[in-house]
C-alpha positions as CSV (number, residue, x, y, z in Angstrom):
1,X,1.2,7.9,-19.5
2,X,-2.5,6.8,-19.3
3,X,-3.6,4.6,-16.5
4,X,-7.0,4.2,-17.8
5,X,-8.2,3.7,-21.3
6,X,-9.8,6.7,-22.8
7,X,-13.2,4.7,-23.6
8,X,-13.3,3.5,-19.7
9,X,-12.5,7.1,-18.6
10,X,-15.6,8.4,-20.6
11,X,-17.8,5.8,-19.4
12,X,-16.9,6.4,-15.7
13,X,-17.6,10.2,-16.2
14,X,-21.0,9.5,-18.0
15,X,-21.9,7.2,-15.2
16,X,-21.4,9.8,-12.5
17,X,-23.3,12.5,-14.8
18,X,-26.0,10.0,-15.1
19,X,-26.1,9.5,-11.5
20,X,-26.4,13.0,-10.9
21,X,-29.0,13.3,-13.6
22,X,-27.2,16.0,-15.5
23,X,-29.2,16.9,-18.6
24,X,-27.5,16.7,-22.0
25,X,-27.5,20.3,-22.9
26,X,-25.4,21.0,-19.7
27,X,-23.1,18.4,-20.7
28,X,-22.8,19.9,-24.3
29,X,-22.3,23.3,-22.9
30,X,-19.6,22.0,-20.6
31,X,-17.5,19.9,-23.0
32,X,-14.2,21.5,-22.2
33,X,-14.7,20.6,-18.5
34,X,-15.8,17.2,-19.3
35,X,-12.7,16.8,-21.3
36,X,-10.6,17.7,-18.2
37,X,-12.6,15.3,-16.1
38,X,-12.0,12.3,-18.7
39,X,-8.4,13.1,-18.5
40,X,-8.1,13.1,-15.0
41,X,-9.7,9.5,-14.9
42,X,-7.2,8.6,-17.7
43,X,-4.4,9.9,-15.4
44,X,-5.6,7.9,-12.4
45,X,-6.3,10.8,-10.2
46,X,-10.4,10.9,-10.5
47,X,-12.5,7.9,-10.1
48,X,-16.5,7.4,-9.6
49,X,-17.4,5.5,-6.5
50,X,-20.6,3.9,-7.7
51,X,-21.4,2.7,-4.1
52,X,-22.1,6.1,-2.7
53,X,-22.1,8.3,-6.1
54,X,-19.1,10.2,-5.1
55,X,-16.4,11.3,-7.4
56,X,-12.9,10.8,-5.7
57,X,-9.9,12.9,-6.3
58,X,-6.5,11.6,-5.7
59,X,-4.4,14.8,-5.1
60,X,-1.2,15.2,-7.1
61,X,0.0,17.3,-4.1
62,X,-1.4,16.6,-0.8
63,X,-2.9,19.3,1.5
64,X,-3.4,20.1,5.4
65,X,-1.4,19.8,8.2
66,X,1.8,17.4,7.4
67,X,0.0,16.8,4.0
68,X,-2.6,14.5,5.5
69,X,-5.4,15.0,3.1
70,X,-4.3,13.0,0.0
71,X,-7.8,12.8,-1.6
72,X,-11.1,14.7,-1.7
73,X,-14.4,13.0,-2.1
74,X,-17.2,14.9,-4.0
75,X,-20.7,14.1,-2.8
76,X,-23.3,13.8,-5.7
77,X,-25.8,16.2,-4.4
78,X,-25.8,19.5,-2.9
79,X,-28.6,21.2,-1.1
80,X,-29.3,25.2,-1.3
81,X,-28.7,25.5,2.4
82,X,-25.3,23.8,2.2
83,X,-24.3,26.0,-0.5
84,X,-25.5,29.2,1.2
85,X,-23.6,28.2,4.3
86,X,-20.3,28.2,2.4
87,X,-21.2,31.2,0.1
88,X,-21.7,33.5,3.0
89,X,-19.4,36.4,2.8
90,X,-18.5,36.1,-1.1
91,X,-19.9,38.7,-3.4
92,X,-22.0,37.6,-6.2
93,X,-19.4,38.9,-8.6
94,X,-16.2,37.0,-6.9
95,X,-16.3,33.9,-9.0
96,X,-13.1,32.5,-7.5
97,X,-14.3,32.8,-4.2
98,X,-17.7,31.4,-5.1
99,X,-16.0,28.6,-7.1
100,X,-13.9,27.8,-3.9
101,X,-16.9,27.9,-1.7
102,X,-18.7,25.3,-3.8
103,X,-15.7,23.1,-3.6
104,X,-15.6,23.4,0.1
105,X,-19.4,22.6,0.3
106,X,-19.2,19.5,-2.2
107,X,-16.1,18.1,-0.1
108,X,-17.2,19.4,3.3
109,X,-13.6,20.6,3.7
110,X,-13.0,24.1,5.4
111,X,-11.7,27.0,3.1
112,X,-8.4,27.4,5.0
113,X,-7.5,23.8,3.9
114,X,-8.5,24.0,0.3
115,X,-6.6,27.1,-0.2
116,X,-3.6,24.9,-0.1
117,X,-4.8,23.2,-3.2
118,X,-2.2,23.0,-6.1
119,X,-3.4,24.8,-9.3
120,X,-3.4,21.5,-11.2
121,X,-5.5,19.9,-8.6
122,X,-7.7,23.0,-8.2
123,X,-8.5,23.1,-11.8
124,X,-9.9,19.3,-11.8
125,X,-12.1,20.6,-8.8
126,X,-13.4,23.7,-10.6
127,X,-14.2,21.4,-13.7
128,X,-16.2,19.3,-11.1
129,X,-17.9,22.2,-9.5
130,X,-19.5,23.4,-12.9
131,X,-21.8,20.5,-12.6
132,X,-23.1,21.9,-9.5
133,X,-24.3,25.3,-10.8
């Protein structure tokens, strides 16, 4: 059941993309990922915090010791040095590993925590990451 109307969800994701200054061509080429993000907003598991520019994902399945991590906050910008620090040790053809590294960099969470993500939660995370590549 939708918790947020589709038009409101679309506006929220568009606001985030505008805040990130994502070009229209990148938006068009990642339409499937955008659809997944809109659906996540509709389901009430993703929201845009305009005050700090972060996307906040409420996890369907909390992670960490005693499931204490219930949400992930994705910062709006990522510097090259930050991504390189997390990408260290991943081969250029290891796309799964590199996607996880980007999620770690954007959320500032360690790999050993994020490997505990449920596949549904991780799917939303991957849809966010494509807008940082």
